[in-house]
C-alpha angles and dihedrals in degrees: 000000000000090000113193096356091130098073097060107020097072097036082060090051094048096042090051096040097229085184091059116040092188086080097048117108117255104221128049135177131199130211094242142119130207124252127217114244087247088061097049114119122241105273119221135141117223091200093053087240094298109173090003091118093053091049092049093046092052092050093043091053090050093052091048088057093050135082102245098178094116131080137248126202122221114180109330092328130092118216132188110255085239086076090075092058091044088054093053091050092046095048093047088058089048092052089054090051089047093054089049089051092052092058092062108022140044118271088245090058093045091050088053089052091048091050092052089046095055095045089053101043110024138058113222124213136186132196108275104250100157118253097348114149094234093193094063105024129085090218102161127080116220136191125164142223137191146186112271119211122218128189107233148171135216092235135040113267136172089254094045108032101149117094124218105214135212114218113281115238090215114083096213088057096042091055097058117127124244089254093053093048102042102032104023099039094235094162098035116128097011095105099249095114110113102171143345129233139190104235125052091195094056087051090052090051091052088053088054091051090046094229146029149158133264129201121207115205118208126211090257092056097255119128141209125202129209129189117224123207132190113273102174143286142253087255094241125137115280114226123173112241086212086071094053092046096047094047090053097050095250093123132023094218134017095245124136091241093054093049093047094049094049093046091049091051096042113043091157089070095053098098098050093043098049093040089066086074105058092175117101128191127215127207140208128200116251129183093226133047118293115303121246122223093282096051092259116135109245116244122220110259092353108078131076135187121221136177107290091206089066103026103032097152107071130207104072119150107239138189119212128195116180146106126288128184122271116252122297107288095030126095124218136041139270134209117253141174130191145153114256137167129238104240110141147042142210139199088226093049103091129163145045093273103035126111141166113218120218113222098177124219139338139046095307094049088052091050092050091048092053098044112029107103107130147103130281142134130283125197134178125212131204127179110251 
């Protein structure tokens, strides 16, 4: 999970005015170094490029809206920011060629073609970690996050009593603590209730993830879904209730399952547990999946979050090699590799070779978000 991203991620967005590119700085740098073609990894995509076009199109659209007149440094070289857009367009064409290849040749043959293509047409960079041998070392640290789904209603009911709030316009309301909001009704009746949901803990988890999805069920059995994206916070300190519960012996480990079980069995402790985290996250309804830090909708299995202090200009094509959990119901992990795009950030994502991998929606995505915490490899590609 993207634990603690909330604190820094949107402070980054606000301070850099993602809504107004005129205030964005013009020149950027990344803590990377270039690889020689002989050092390139073997490129393959375990999803056969599923959803890659969607991720590329979303990023291309964002770049076309931006002022790309500045520069960005990879390794020892400075590139025009336009190079990031050129990379997206070039790789989109390569994905199409790869798909055509797979209709007539084996995946091994097509991967060999892709390796040659990348060596000929792309510079490949890695996080600058000193003298690490990037071919043999799992140098990057990966965690994962996802979009939780909550059942909801438009009005408060006995079954769904907990409000999901949009961000209040009034500063004195917006700054209320979690205890004041959830247990003292500080926002009740001001019109900021968007939906109501059953489980306060699931709502808390959605706040951790920074976005989610609600499904409203009508009396006739039909449903309507809404995506929720981060809108802001009350600017209070974020503290994880798992820490409070673990230190007081309420749970034996800090897993989501342990927290959920204790809270379900001990509702009388809710107020003191949740009050430990005074921060509160507000949401807004969006047509597309939750937005990353540069206002680009995240794409299932194709978006990553990196440290904004080191990778502040988003939209770099990435290649990830690591381990992900086996399907739901199976234990263990499997090796995977896929192309992804750096489109998000997080306060808990710190370091040159640190990334949070977005797995999207559903039971498997939730499993990945709760279990990926391992080492792998991370590369960045730029069109020559």
